[in-house]
KOLLUM-825359 format. One record per residue: residue in one letter; y negated, x, z of N, C-alpha, C in turn. Coordinates in steps of 0.2 Angstrom, whole numbers, plus 5000, padded with zeros to 4 digits. Layout:
<recs>
AYXZYXZYXZ;...
</recs>
This chain:
<recs>
M464651164832464851094833465051084840;G464851034844465051024850465751004851;A466051014857466750994858466950924856;Q466450874857466650804856466350784850;E466150824845465850794839466350794834;H466350744829466850734824466450734817;S466750764812466450764806466850704802;S467350674804467750624801467350564801;P467550514796467150454795467350404800;I466950344801467150284804467450244799;L468050214800468450174796468250104797;I468050064792467949994792468449954789;I468849914793469349874790469049804788;D469149794782468749734779469149674779;F469049624783469349564784469049504779;G468649524775468349484770467649454772;G467349474777466749454780466149464774;Q465649424774465149424769464749494771;T464749514777464349574779464749634780;A465349634778465749694780465449754777;H465249754771464949804767464349824770;L463949774773463349794776463449834783;I463949824786464049864792464049934790;G464449954785464450024782463750044780;R463350004777462750024775462250044781;R462350004787461950014793462150074796;L462850094796463050154799462850214795;R462850204789462650264785461950274786;D461550224786460850234788460650274794;L461150264799461050294805461450364806;G461650384800461950454799462650464800;A463050404800463750414800464050404794;A464650444793465050444787465450384787;V465650344782465950284782466450284777;R467050254778467550234773467750164774;M467950124769468150054770468850044767;C469250004770469949984768470149914769;D470649894766470949824768471449834774;P471549774777471949784783472649814782;D472949794776473649814774473649894774;D473049924772473049994771472850034777;A472650004783472350034788472650084791;L473350074793473750134796473750194792;L473850184786473950244781473250284781;Q472750244781472050274780471950314787;I472150284793472050314799472450384799;E473050384797473450444796473150494792;A472750474786472550524781471850544784;L471450504787470750524788470550544795;H471050524800470950544807470150524809;P470050454808469350434809469050444816;A468450454816468050454823468050394826;G468050334822467950274825468250214820;I468350164823468650104818468150044820;V468050004814467649944815468149894812;L468249834815468549774813468049724811;S467949714804467449674802467549594803;G467049554802467149484802467549464796;G467649394796468049364790468049294790;P468249264785468149184785468749154787;S469249184789469949154792469849144799;S470449104801470549094809471149124810;V471149164816471749214818472349174819;Y472349104821472949074822473249034816;E472849034810473149004804473649044801;V474149014798474649044794474349074788;G474449144787474249174781473549214783;A473349204789472649244791472849314790;P472349354788472449434788472549454795;G473049494796473249524802473149604802;L473449634806473449704807474049734811;D474249794808474749834812474549844819;A474949824824474749834831474649914832;Q474949954829474750024830474050044829;V473750014824473050024823472550024829;L472749974833472349964839472550014845;E473050054844473350094850473250164848;Q472650184844472550254843472150294848;G471850254852471450284857470750304854;I470650274848469950284845469450234846;P468850244847468350194849468350144843;T468450084845468550024840468049974842;L467649954837467149904837467449844833;G467549784837467749724833467149674833;I467049644827466449604826466649534823;C466549484827466749414825467449404824;Y467749404818468449394817468849454820;G468549514819468849574822468949574830;F468449544833468549534840469049484842;Q469049424838469549374839470249394838;L470349434833470949464831471249514836;A470849554839471049604844471249564850;A470849514852471049474858471649434857;H471749404851472349364849472949414850;M472949474847473449514847473649544854;S473249534858473349564865473449514870;G473549444868473749394872473249344874;G472649354871472049314873472149244869;K471749204870471749134867471149124863;V471249104857470649094852470749024849;T470248984850470348914847469748894843;A469748834839469248814836468648794841;G468148824841467548804846466948784842;R466448784846465748764844465548814838;K465448784832465248824826464548844827;E464348904826463648934826463548974820;Y462948954817462748994812461949004812;G461749064813461049084814460949114821;P460249104823460049134829460349104836;A460449154841460649134847460349184852;Q460349164858459949204864460549244867;L460549304867461049344870460749374877;I461149354882461049374889461549434891;V461249494892461649544894461849544902;T462449534903462749524910462949594914;D463049644910463249704913462849764910;T462249784913461749824911462049894911;N462649914914462849984914463350004908;N463449954904463949964899463650014893;R464050054890463750094885463650064878;L463950014877463849984870463249954869;L462949914875462349884874461749924878;S461849984879461350024882460750024878;G460150014882459550014879459249944877;L459749894877459549824876459149794881;P458649744880458349714885458849654888;D458749624894459149574897459249514892;A458749504888458849444883458549464876;S458949444871458649454864459049414860;T458749404853459049364848459549394844;V460149364843460749394839460849334834;W461249364829461449314823462149304824;M462349234824462949214824463249184818;S463849184816464149154811464949144812;H465149094816465849084818465949014819;G466648994818466848934819467348934825;D467648994827468148994832467849024838;E468149024844467949054850468449074854;I468349134858468849164862468749124869;V469249084871469149054877469549084883;G470049134881470349174886470449244884;L470149284888470149354886470749384890;P471149434886471649474889471449514895;D471949524900471749564906471549634903;G471049664906470849724904470149724901;F469949664898469349654895468849634901;V468249664900467649644904467149614900;T466849554902466349524898465649554900;I465249574895464649614896464049574893;A464149524890463549484887463849414885;S463349364886463549294884462949254881;T463049204878462549154875462649094879;D462149044877462248974880462848944879;H463148954873463748924870464348964870;V464249034870464849074870464849124876;K465349114880465449154886465549224884;Q466049234879466249304877465849324871;A465249334872464849354866464949434865;A465049464871465249544870465649554876;A466149604874466649624880466949694878;V467149724883467349794882468049804886;W468449844883469049864887469049944887;E468749974892468550044892469150084891;D469750074895470350114894470550124887;K470550064883470750074876470250094872;K469550094874469050114870468850054865;W468949994867468849934863468149904865;Y467749894860467049864861466949814856;M466849754859466949694855466349644855;L466149614849465549574849465749514845;Q465549454847465549394844465049384838;F464449414839463849414835463949474830;H463449474825463349524820462849564821;P462949624823462449674824462149704818;E462549694812462349724806461749684802;I461749624805461249574801460549594803;E460149594799459449614800459049574805;H459249514806458849474811459149474818;T459649514819459949524826459449584829;Q459049564834458649614837459049664840;H458849724839459249784842459949794840;G460049764834460749774831460849844829;N460349884826460449954825460549994831;Q460249974837460350004843461050004845;I461349944844462049934846462549984842;L462449984835462850024831462650094832;D462050114834461950184835462350204842;N462350154847462750174853463450184851;F463750144846464450154844464550214841;I464050244837464150304834464150364839;T463750354844463750394850464450394853;L464750334855465350334858465950364854;C465850364847466250404843466150474843;G465650504845465550574846465450604839;M465050574834465050594827464450644826;I464550684821464050724818463650674813;R462950674814462550634809462250674804;T462250644798461950674792461550614789;P460950634787460450584784460750554777;H460750484776460950454770460350444765;V460450474759459950474754460250444748;I459850404745460050374738459750424733;D460250464729460050514725459950494718;S459350484715459350454708459550504703;T459450574704459750624700460450614699;L460850604705461550604705461750534701;M461350484702461550424699461450424691;E460950464689460850474682461450514679;E461650564683462150614680462850574680;K462950524684463550484684463550434678;I462950414676462850364670462950414664;R462750474663462850514658463550534657;S463850544662464550564662465050504660;L464850444662465250384660465150364653;V464550364651464350344644464550394639;G464450464640464550514635464050504630;D464250504623463850504618463750434615;R464050384618463950314616463350284618;R463250224616462650184617462750124622;V462150104625462150054630461650004628;I461849934628461449884628461349854635;A460749824636460649804643460349734643;A460549694648460349634650459749644655;V459149634652458549644657458149574657;S457949564663457649494665456849504667;G456649564668455949574671455949574678;G456549564681456649564688456749634691;V456649644697456749714700457349744699;D457949704700458649734699458749764692;S458649714687458849744680458349794678;T457749794680457249834678457349904681;V457549914687457649974691458350004687;A458849964686459449984683459250014676;G458849974672458649994666458350054665;V457850064670457450134670457850184672;L458350174676458850234678459250254672;T459450204668459850214662459450244657;A458850224656458450254651458250324652;R458150344659458050414661458650454659;A459250424660459950454659460050474652;I459950424648460250434641459750424635;G459050404637458550404632458650344627;D458550364621458450314616459150284614;R459750304617460350274616460450214621;F459850194624459850134628459450084625;T459650024624459349974621459349914626;P458749894629458649834633458549774629;V458849724631458749654627458549604632;F457949574631457749514635457849454631;V458249414634458449344631457949294634;D457449274630456949224632457249154632;N457549134637457949074637457449014640;G456849034642456448984645456548964652;L457049004655457148984662456849044667;M456549084664456249144668455449124670;R455249164675454449154676454049184670;P453449164669453049174663452949254662;D452949294667452749364667453349404665;A453949374664454549414663454549454657;R454349424651454349454645453849514645;S453249504647452749554647452949614652;T453249604657453549654662454049694658;V454549664655455049704651454749744646;E454249724642453949754637453549814639;R453249804645452849864648453149914651;V453749904655454049944660454450004656;F454649984650455050034646454650074642;A454050064640453650094636453650174637;P453550194644453450264645454150304643;F454650274642455250304640455450304633;G454950284629455050274622455550224620;V455650174624456150124623455850054621;T455950024616455649964614456249904615;P456049864619456549804621456649764615;I457249734614457349684609457249614612;V456849574610456749504613457049454608;V457449414611457849364608457549294610;D457349254606457049184608457649134608;A457849114614458449074615458249004618;K457648994619457448934623457748864621;D457748854614458048794612458748794613;D459048844611459848854612460048844619;M459648864624459848864631459848794634;L459248754632459248684634459748644631;R459948664625460448624621461148634625;M461248694627461948714630461948684637;L461448674640461448654647461448574647;K461348544641461248474641461948434644;G461848394649462348354652462748394657;I462548454659462848494664462548484671;T462848464676462548454682462748494688;E463348524687463748564692463448634692;S463248664698462948724698463348784695;E464048784697464448844695464548834687;Q464548774685464648774677463948794674;K463348784677462748814674462748884674;R462948914679463048994680463449014674;K464048984673464549014668464249004661;V463948944660463648934653463148984652;I462748994656462149044655462449114654;G462949134659463249204658463649204651;A463949154649464349164643463849164637;H463249134638462749134632462449204632;Y462349234637462049304637462549344633;V463149344635463649384631463649374624;E463649304622463649284615463049324612;V462449314615461849344612461949424611;F462249454616462349524616462849544610;D463349504610463849524604463549524598;E463149464597462749464590462249514589;T461949534595461449594594461749654593;V462349674596462649734595462949734588;M463149684585463349684578462749704573;T462149674575461649694571461449764571;L461449784578461249854579461749904576;R462349894576462849934573462749944565;E462449894562462349894555461749944554;K461349954559460749994558460850064561;S461450074565461450144568462150164568;T462250234568462850264568463250274575;G462850254580463150264587463550204588;E463950214593464450164596464150124602;Y463950064602463750024607464450004611;A464450034617465150024621465049984627;F464349984630464249964637463749904637;L463849864641463349814643463149824650;M462449844651462149864658461849804661;Q462049794667461749734671461449764677;G460949724680460649744686461049714692;T461649704692462049674698461949724704;I461849684710461749724716462349694721;F462349724727462949714731462949634733;S462349604735462349544737462649494731;D462549514725462849474720463649474720;V463849534721464549544721464949514727;I464649514733464949484739464949414739;E464449384736464449304735464949284730;S465149324726465649314720466349334722;K466449344729467049374731467149444730;G466849484735466849554734467449594736;S467849564740468449604743469049554744;T469649584746470249554745470249484749;H470049484755470049424760469449384760;A468949404755468349364755468449294751;V467949254752467949194748467349184744;V467449154738466849144734466349094737;I465749114737465149074739464849044733;K464749084728464549054722464549114717;S464649094710464749144705464149174703;H463949234704463349264701463549264693;H463049254689463149254682463349324679;N463149374683463349444681464149454683;V464349424688464949434691465449384689;G465349324690465849264690465749224683;G465149244679465049204674465249234667;L465549294667465649324661466349314659;P466449304652467049284649467549344650;K468249334650468749384651468849424644;D468649394639468749434632468149474630;M467749494635467049524633467249594629;K466849604624466949664619466649724622;L466249714627465849774630466049794637;E466049854638466249874645465649874650;L465749854656465149844660464849904663;L464249914663463949974667463449934672;E463549954679463249924684463049974689;P462450014687462350074692462050054699;L461849994700461649974707462149924711;R462749924708463249874711463349884719;D463249944721463349954728462749964733;L462149944730461549944733461349874735;Y460949874741460649814743459949814741;K459549754741458949744738458449794741;D458349804747457849854750458049924747;E458649944746458850004743458650014736;V458749954732458449954725457749964725;R457349934729456649944729456450014731;A456850044736456650114737456850164731;L457350144728457550184722457050174716;G456750114716456250104711455650144712;R455450154719454850194720455050264718;T455650294720455850354718455750364710;L455950314706455850324699455150314697;G454650304701453950304699453750234697;L454050184698453850114696453250094701;D452750054699452250044703452449994708;E452049994714452149954720452149884719;E451649864715451549784713452249764710;F452549794706453149774703453749784708;I453749834711454349844716454349794721;S453749764724453749724729453749644726;K453849634720453849564717454449534720;Q454449464720454949424723455649434718;S456149424722456749414718456749354714;F457149354709457149294705457949284702;P458249224703458949224701459049234694;G459649264692459849284685459849214681;P460149164683460149104679459449064679;G458949094683458249074683458149004686;Y457648964683457548904685458148854685;A458648864681459148824681459548804687;V459548854692459848844698459348824704;R458748804701458248774706458048704704;I458448684699458448614697459148584698;R459148544704459848504705459948454700;G460548454697460748414692460648444685;E460548394680460448424673459748454673;V459748504669459148544667458848514660;T458348474661458048444655457348474653;E457048464648456448494646455848474651;K455948404653455448374657455548404664;R456148414667456248434674456048514674;L456148544669456048614668455248624669;M454848584665454148584665453948574672;Q454248514676453948504683454148564687;E454648594687454848654691454348704690;K454248724684453748774682453048764685;M452848704684452148684687452148694695;A452648664698452648674705452748744707;D453148784704453248854705452548894705;A452148874700451548914699451048894704;I451048834707450648804712450848844719;V451448854720451648884726451448964726;L451548994720451349064720450549074721;E450249024717449449034718449249024725;E449448974728449248954735449449004740;L450049034739450249084744449849154743;K449649164737449249224735448549214738;K448349154737447649134739447549144747;A448149124750448149124758448349194760;D448449244756448649314758449349314761;I449749264759450449264762450949284757;L450849284751451349304746451649374747;K451249424749451549484750451949494756;D451949444760452349444766453049404766;V453149374761453749334760454249364755;F454849354756455349394752455449344745;M455449284746455549234741455249164742;S454949134737454649074738454749034732;F455048974732455148934726455248854728;P455048814723455148744724455848724721;V456148674724456848654721456748574719;M456948564713456948494711457648464713;T457548424719458148404723458648354720;G458348314715458748264712458748204717;A458448204722458348144727457648114725;Y457648044726457048014725456847964731;S456247964731455947924737455347884734;T455147834738454547794737453947824738;A453447814733452747844734452247784732;V451647794734451147754732450547794729;K450447784722449947824719449447764715;G448847774717448347724714448547654716;D448747644722448847574725449547544721;G449847584718450547564715451147594717;R451647564718452247594721452647624715;F452947684716453447704711453947754715;M454547764711455047804714454947874711;G454847924715454747994712455248044715;E455348104712455848154714455548194720;V455948204725455748244730455848324729;I455348364730455348434729455448464736;A455848514737455948554743455648624742;L455348644747455048714746455448754751;R455648814748456048864752455648934751;I455348954757454949014758455349054763;I455549114762455949144767455749224767;E456049254773455949324774456549354775;S456649414771457249454771457049524769;K457549564770457549634767458049654762;D458649624764459249644760459649584757;I459449524758459749464756460349444760;M460549484764461149464767461049414773;S460449414775460249364780459449344779;T459249284781458549264780458349224785;T457749214786457449164791456849134787;W456649074789456149044785455449064787;S454949064783454349094784453949034788;R453549054793453149014797452449004794;I452448964789451848964785451348914789;P450748934789450248894792450248824790;Y450148774794450148704793449648684787;E449048714788448548694783448748724775;V449148774775449348804769449948754766;M450348734771450848684769450548624766;Q450048594770449748534768449448544761;T449148604759448848614753449348614747;L449948644749450548644744450748574743;S450848534748451148474747450648424743;T449948434745449548384741449448404734;R449448474732449348494725449948474721;I450548484724451148474720451248394719;V451148354724451248284723450648254718;N450048284718449548264714449548284707;E449848344706449748384700450448384696;V450948374699451648384696451848304694;P451948284688452048214686452748194690;E452748134692453348094694453648134700;V453248164705453448194711453248144717;S453648124721453448084727453248114733;R453648174735453448204741453748274741;V453548314746453748384747454048394754;V454648424755454948434761455048514761;Y455048544768455048614769455748634772;D456148674768456748694770456748754776;I456948734782456948784787457648804790;T458048814785458748834786458848914785;T459148944790459249014790459849034786;K459949094784460549124781460849174785;P461449164788461849104787461549044791;P461748984790462348964785462148954778;A461448944777461248924770461248994766;T461348984759461249034755460449044753;M460349094749459549104747459349044743;E459749034737459548984733459948914735;W459748864732460048794734460748794730;E460748824724461348824720461648894719;
</recs>
């Protein structure tokens, strides 16, 4: 071990940013050990861990607001390399006498211009590159000691360092996939920390052992949808406990047509036969009159649990084993959008996370809860699932219900399914489908004038969202060829009843979410 190398982890102080966990994931991928903590526990964790470095994450608060999360001043005076990101930068500046104000809000791409090419934090970056912003405040006065090393058109203090204190600060998010050279910046920080690097591997055998240890001799019932997340989680559980695992597919009419056949096919090699519950009529009845997106999610989540409770009662009559767990394919992006840490805010309730009743009779088993989408796909390959399935598009747990703005009726559900089939067909025909992360139409609930057959009518507007991403935490819109977009528009307007026009959503994440609801 070299004299300057550390085996201690980097400590990430989580101020509630949507991508705080993602910072840790990126650092682990680069070989660094990582621990996370809340701001109130930071000093104790530093004393216990003697970390090689500290990261101050982003967060939704403003440093000058009453009640905003703060930090013990001693945390910043450890002489340890410290990387501040967005809110973390603002807090360090604020605590050191700098001035932070409500500034130009920026969400999405910005052009970073490196003004100090000799600094170590941005070493290896070109003079100009794209970074991802997500902030509403701005540092307008840096404390003495800081040196600005990069700017954007709208943010002078896009990056700054205070070498004597070993402070390295960024207003943008290097952890976001769409920040060019973000991994290079994080890699430079690991080097500044003088860390020993060890490869990060997702060990499926270890995950199976953890499931066996938790479950013991009891049984698991699973909510499977035919999507990548629930299927990978289900296969992992089936491998771990065999026929004590019972997958249940609730055919509620809100999923894509291939969902049921996928579920029936994928578990066959493990000797597991899924239970299929037909709930299409019940689901439409329960959603009748509901227009608010959060309520839709909660209704669907509660219905799932009701179905599982009834199914468990039936299974208990036929089996001597105890059904004690409900397995779900929850992944980390579901958790973080449903308020994943102390200072985070709720973006929307995932039906696995925020839609479940408090009096649930089953304990949750969520083997993928700490993984990102690309990690889930990698795990699926390790488990031997075929590539066509592994690379299939993400599909929301509440299904088409959250792609229909307003009430979900049988008619609007039919329109959504027809438009969705057209989008998938045309993207596949154009050899584009394999390159997009997600593609879907949205029944917007907005109406506009159209002319069909020389007659005027008011029809619903459909919005197309076609995006590229790896881990769901950030996305950009797909640059679909104009002729393909024209074909999509023409077919949808001509073939889907009572649709007047098609618009294309070109909003990045942030600020938008993946789905409209």
